[in-house]
C-alpha positions in Angstrom: 76.3 171.9 108.7 72.7 171.9 107.4 74.0 171.2 103.9 75.9 168.2 105.2 72.9 166.9 107.0 70.8 167.3 103.9 73.3 165.4 101.8 73.4 162.6 104.4 69.6 162.5 104.4 69.4 162.3 100.6 71.9 159.5 100.6 69.9 157.6 103.2 66.7 158.1 101.2 68.5 156.9 98.1 69.7 153.7 99.9 66.3 153.1 101.3 64.7 153.5 97.9 67.2 151.1 96.3 66.4 148.4 98.9 62.6 148.9 98.8 60.4 146.3 97.4 59.3 146.8 93.8 56.0 148.7 93.3 52.9 146.6 92.8 52.6 147.7 89.1 56.1 146.4 88.5 55.4 143.0 90.1 52.0 142.3 88.6 53.3 141.1 85.2 55.9 138.7 86.6 53.9 137.2 89.5 50.7 136.1 87.6 49.4 132.8 89.0 48.9 129.9 86.6 45.2 129.5 85.9 43.6 126.2 87.0 42.7 125.6 83.3 46.4 125.6 82.4 47.7 123.3 85.1 48.3 120.6 82.4 51.3 122.7 81.5 53.2 121.5 84.6 53.2 117.8 83.4 56.5 116.5 82.3 60.2 116.3 83.4 61.9 119.4 84.7 65.4 120.4 85.9 65.9 123.1 88.6 68.2 125.8 87.2 67.8 128.7 89.8 66.4 128.7 93.3 66.4 130.7 96.5 64.9 130.2 100.0 63.4 132.6 102.4 64.9 130.9 105.4 68.5 130.1 106.6 67.8 126.4 106.8 66.7 126.3 103.2 69.7 128.4 102.1 72.0 125.9 103.7 70.2 123.0 101.9 70.5 124.8 98.6 74.2 125.3 99.2 74.7 121.5 99.2 72.5 120.9 96.1 74.2 119.5 92.9 71.0 118.8 90.9 67.3 118.6 91.3 65.0 116.8 88.9 61.2 116.8 89.2 58.4 115.1 87.3 54.7 116.0 87.4 52.2 113.5 86.0 48.5 112.9 86.2 47.3 109.5 87.5 44.8 107.4 85.6 42.0 108.7 87.9 42.5 112.2 86.3 42.5 113.6 89.8 45.8 112.8 91.4 49.0 114.6 90.6 52.2 112.6 91.1 55.1 115.0 92.1 58.4 113.2 92.1 61.5 115.2 93.2 65.0 113.8 93.2 67.8 115.8 94.8 71.5 115.1 94.5 73.6 116.6 97.3 77.3 117.3 97.3 79.4 117.9 100.4 83.2 118.4 100.5 83.3 117.9 96.7 81.7 114.5 96.8 78.2 113.3 95.9 76.9 112.8 99.4 73.4 111.4 99.0 70.3 111.3 96.9 67.0 112.2 98.5 63.7 111.5 96.6 60.3 112.8 97.5 57.2 111.0 96.2 54.3 113.4 96.7 50.6 113.0 95.9 48.5 116.1 95.2 44.9 116.6 94.1 43.8 118.5 91.0 41.4 121.3 91.9 37.8 120.2 91.4 36.4 123.6 90.6 37.1 126.2 88.0 38.5 128.9 90.2 41.1 131.1 88.5 44.0 129.6 90.5 44.7 127.4 93.5 47.3 126.8 96.1 47.7 123.0 95.8 48.3 121.0 99.0 50.4 117.9 99.3 48.1 115.1 100.4 51.0 112.6 101.2 54.8 112.7 101.1 57.0 109.6 101.1 60.8 110.2 101.3 63.8 108.0 100.5 67.4 108.6 101.1 69.7 106.5 98.8 66.7 104.2 98.3 66.0 103.7 102.0 62.7 105.0 103.5 63.0 108.1 105.8 60.5 109.2 108.4 59.1 112.6 107.2 56.3 114.4 109.0 56.3 117.8 107.2 53.6 119.0 104.9 53.8 121.3 101.8 51.8 123.6 99.5 52.6 124.6 95.9 51.8 127.7 94.0 52.4 127.8 90.2 53.1 131.0 88.2 53.0 131.9 84.6 56.4 131.8 82.8 58.0 130.9 79.5 56.9 128.0 77.4 59.7 125.6 78.3 59.9 126.8 82.0 58.2 126.0 85.3 58.0 128.6 88.0 56.6 127.7 91.5 56.9 128.3 95.2 57.0 125.4 97.6 56.2 126.1 101.3 56.6 123.7 104.2 56.3 124.2 107.9 60.0 125.0 108.1 61.1 126.1 104.6 60.0 128.3 101.7 61.5 128.1 98.2 61.2 129.9 95.0 62.0 127.5 92.1 62.7 128.1 88.4 62.8 124.9 86.3 63.7 124.3 82.6 62.2 121.5 80.6 64.5 118.5 80.6 66.3 118.8 77.3 66.9 122.5 77.5 68.6 122.3 80.9 72.3 122.2 79.8 72.2 125.7 78.1 73.8 127.6 81.0 74.5 130.7 79.0 70.8 130.9 78.0 69.9 130.5 81.7 72.2 133.4 82.7 70.2 135.7 80.5 67.2 135.2 82.8 68.9 135.7 86.1 67.9 139.3 86.4 64.3 138.2 85.7 64.6 135.6 88.5 65.9 138.2 90.9 63.0 140.5 90.1 60.4 137.7 90.8 62.2 136.9 94.1 62.0 140.6 95.1 58.3 140.8 94.2 57.5 137.6 96.2 59.6 138.6 99.2 62.6 136.3 98.8 66.2 137.2 99.3 68.3 136.4 96.3 71.9 136.9 97.4 72.6 133.1 97.8 70.9 131.4 94.8 71.3 127.8 93.7 72.4 127.9 90.1 72.6 124.7 88.1 75.9 124.2 86.3 74.4 122.4 83.3 76.5 119.2 83.9 75.7 117.7 87.2 73.9 114.3 86.9 70.6 113.5 88.4 69.9 110.9 91.1 68.4 108.4 88.6 70.1 109.2 85.3 72.8 111.1 83.5 72.1 114.7 82.7 73.8 114.4 79.3 71.6 114.9 76.3 71.8 112.1 73.7 71.9 113.4 70.2 70.1 111.6 67.4 73.5 110.5 66.0 74.4 109.0 69.3 71.1 107.4 70.2 71.7 104.1 68.4 75.0 103.7 70.2 73.7 104.5 73.7 70.3 102.9 73.8 69.3 102.1 77.5 69.2 98.4 78.3 66.0 97.6 80.1 66.4 95.6 83.3 62.7 94.6 83.4 64.2 91.1 83.2 67.5 91.6 85.1 68.8 88.2 84.0 70.0 89.9 80.8 73.1 91.1 82.8 73.6 87.9 84.8 76.8 85.9 84.3 80.6 86.3 84.4 82.3 89.1 82.5 85.8 90.4 81.8 86.6 94.1 81.4 88.3 94.7 78.0 88.1 98.5 77.6 87.4 101.3 80.0 87.9 105.1 80.5 87.1 107.5 83.3 86.1 111.2 83.5 88.4 112.0 86.4 92.2 112.0 86.9 91.8 109.7 89.9 89.9 107.3 87.7 92.6 107.5 85.0 95.2 106.7 87.6 93.3 103.7 88.9 92.7 102.3 85.4 96.4 102.6 84.5 97.2 100.2 87.4 94.6 97.5 86.5 95.9 94.2 85.3 92.5 92.4 85.1 89.0 93.0 86.3 86.4 90.2 86.5 82.7 90.8 87.5 79.8 88.6 88.2 76.1 89.7 88.3 73.5 87.5 89.8 70.0 87.9 91.2 69.1 88.1 94.9 65.8 86.8 96.5 64.3 90.3 96.2 63.0 90.7 92.6 64.5 94.1 92.4 67.9 93.3 93.9 71.1 92.3 92.1 74.5 91.4 93.5 77.7 92.6 91.7 81.0 90.9 92.7 84.0 92.7 91.2 87.6 91.3 91.5 90.5 93.5 90.5 94.2 92.6 90.1 96.5 95.6 89.9 99.9 95.9 88.1 102.8 95.5 90.6 100.5 93.6 93.0 99.8 90.5 91.0 99.4 88.5 94.1 97.0 91.1 95.6 93.3 91.1 94.9 90.7 93.7 95.8 87.1 92.5 95.8 83.9 94.5 95.9 80.6 92.8 97.0 77.8 95.2 96.0 74.1 94.7 96.6 72.1 96.8 94.2 68.5 97.6 93.6 66.4 99.2 90.8 65.7 102.9 91.0 62.1 103.7 91.5 60.6 105.9 88.8 63.3 105.1 86.3 61.5 105.2 82.9 64.2 103.4 81.0 64.6 100.8 83.7 68.3 100.6 83.1 69.7 101.9 86.4 70.8 100.1 89.6 71.8 101.9 92.8 74.1 100.4 95.4 72.4 99.6 98.7 75.5 98.2 100.4 79.2 97.8 99.4 81.6 95.6 101.2 85.3 95.6 100.2 88.1 93.0 100.9 91.8 93.2 100.1 93.3 89.7 100.0 90.3 88.5 102.1 90.7 91.1 104.8 87.9 93.7 105.2 88.6 97.3 104.1 86.7 100.4 105.2 84.8 101.8 102.3 82.3 104.7 102.4 81.6 105.3 98.7 78.3 104.7 96.9 77.6 103.6 93.3 75.1 104.0 90.5 75.2 101.8 87.3 73.5 102.6 84.0 73.3 99.8 81.4 73.2 100.2 77.6 72.5 97.8 74.7 75.5 96.2 73.0 76.5 93.0 71.3 75.1 89.6 72.4 78.3 88.5 74.3 79.1 92.0 75.6 78.1 94.2 78.6 78.2 98.0 78.4 77.7 100.2 81.5 78.7 103.3 83.3 79.5 103.3 87.0 79.3 106.5 89.0 80.8 106.9 92.4 80.6 110.0 94.6 83.5 111.7 92.8 83.9 110.2 89.3 82.5 108.0 86.6 83.7 105.0 84.5 82.6 103.8 81.1 83.1 100.0 81.1 83.0 97.5 78.2 83.0 93.8 79.2 83.1 90.6 77.2 81.5 87.3 78.3 84.0 85.2 80.1 85.3 82.7 77.5 85.4 85.2 74.6 87.7 87.6 76.5 91.1 86.4 75.2 90.5 87.3 71.6 92.4 90.6 71.6 92.4 91.1 67.8 88.6 90.8 67.8 88.4 93.4 70.6 90.5 95.8 68.7 87.9 95.9 65.9 85.5 97.5 68.4 87.8 100.2 69.8 86.4 102.9 67.4 82.9 101.9 68.5 84.0 102.3 72.2 85.4 105.7 71.5 82.2 106.8 69.8 80.2 105.7 72.9 82.6 107.6 75.1 82.2 110.8 73.1 78.4 110.4 73.2 78.4 110.0 77.0 80.9 112.8 77.6 84.0 110.7 78.5 87.5 111.4 77.3 89.0 108.4 75.6 92.7 109.2 75.2 93.8 107.1 78.2 91.8 103.8 78.0 92.4 100.6 79.9 92.8 97.8 77.4 92.9 94.1 78.5 95.8 92.2 77.1 93.9 88.9 76.8 96.2 87.0 79.1 96.3 88.5 82.6 94.8 86.1 85.2 92.0 87.0 87.5 92.0 87.2 91.3 90.2 83.8 91.7 91.0 81.9 88.6 93.2 81.6 85.5 92.2 83.6 82.4 92.7 80.8 79.9 89.2 79.2 79.2 90.7 75.8 78.8 92.3 75.8 82.3 90.0 77.5 84.8 90.7 75.6 88.1 89.4 77.5 91.1 92.1 78.8 93.4 91.8 78.2 97.1 
């Protein structure tokens, strides 16, 4: 009996020792605070690759996270730190929303070894619309690898441990996995549970731009088109070639007879209206029209992105319930062409348009098909099932022939 009790006691002690927090000497090397003199190392663009929270509310939030992109930069006054965080959330397999935090912090004014940095102000937007936010936050930075950022973020209700990689090295998931044991060690040392971590999949796009790295070979083919002057996209366009990254998108494109779009400005300098009219094969007398109000994305360095603010859909003039959202990225192309990607909650499209009037020249379009495929490859789209306009199919609201374009009632 005493032997059995002793065995049980030893097993309990072993279990306790396994769950015990690491000793101080084990933690000291991995929890060194970043000295104030080295705070310049935080500036730049970062992608969250691993994170845990110390509270259930935070764990639930991380469970819905698809991607998180942050930027730290120093204002011209050399005192204010801009901390911009953009979080893309997914629920039920769909991109549910984008929440952006615009935070002001102040650089420490003394040369103390390290500081906890307080957030002076926080403005929040959800899908571009302001959100009331009354929480506060503090940030502690820690030493880590040269292309990494390690920090804790603490609010009144949440506490997070966050490991970032420099934007550009973020897609290397296998390399990230090699550091997971190190992340768990830091979590244990700082008192965080690590059984429910957020782990970036290396592919999820960010709120304001694609996550795909553009190679030097691809860069000339996918140069962002600046919308500093949005009139560069205004006018009437006809879709001549398109692919999708999703089976549902392939299926939809296979049914398209014609797609006509119009971009025009709205009174708000940052707002653009997209009107898209699609005729589908087998429903040549049926027209689906999308009326989309879009706005520029704040903080978009390339200024080539528009995000939908509202989408209204009609089928044959009758309203249709529509709950999706959209983000458009524009790229440079030929003078009478329009090149863009359109991302919904579930899939993406790559779309090549010709200016209305030059759209019937099918033979001329064919000469650009190899270029279209190259762009598709560079942006991560398959191109084996493209939609190709036949040069003749009429549009919802008018004939396709340039010489006879009477408006239909």
